[in-house]
Phi, psi and omega in degrees: 000152179276160178295324179298316179297319178299319177297317178300313180295323177296317177298316179297322178299317177297320178298314179298331180273004179076028182239072184295325180297317178293330180294329184295330184297302179291329180290323175296320178296318178297320180296322178297325181283321183221078184292345182261018177266112182298323182296324178292316180298320179297311181298320179293320176299319178297316179300312180296321178300314181294340178263005182060033175262078192298317182298314179294319178297316179301314180301316181292319180290327174294320177296319177303315182288334173295321181282327186217079187298340181259018179282107184298318180295323178301318177293318178298313182296318177297320176301318180298317180296315181296321178297318179298333179271003179082011181264066190295318182295315178296320178299315183297326176300319179287325175298319180293322175296315179301316181294323179290331179280335179220075184301143176085005179284114189303316184288335174291312182295325179297316179295321179298312180300316181298319183277339177285343182284000000 
């Protein structure tokens, strides 16, 4: 296994253990080594989201979508960050994109309904 993969796995382990701050350390190192890995960007975005570091989470999810524009979870996650920042209209657009990429996903549709009201 590569060192980058080991760093990524270490970060994911911290996320699974409910330790997002600790997850950022190996995930940032992995990102420096392979900035074009969507999986690393997603995990880092999740860590920042769980720490309520909205700007960093937004940056990581936008980078994820640059790498993988049809990633339904990436659109959903970016929508969640935007919603937390009070940017509801922009968030709802990403929820709708996520839903169109993965029709019938209950939590995507739920966010759309909540913001359409």
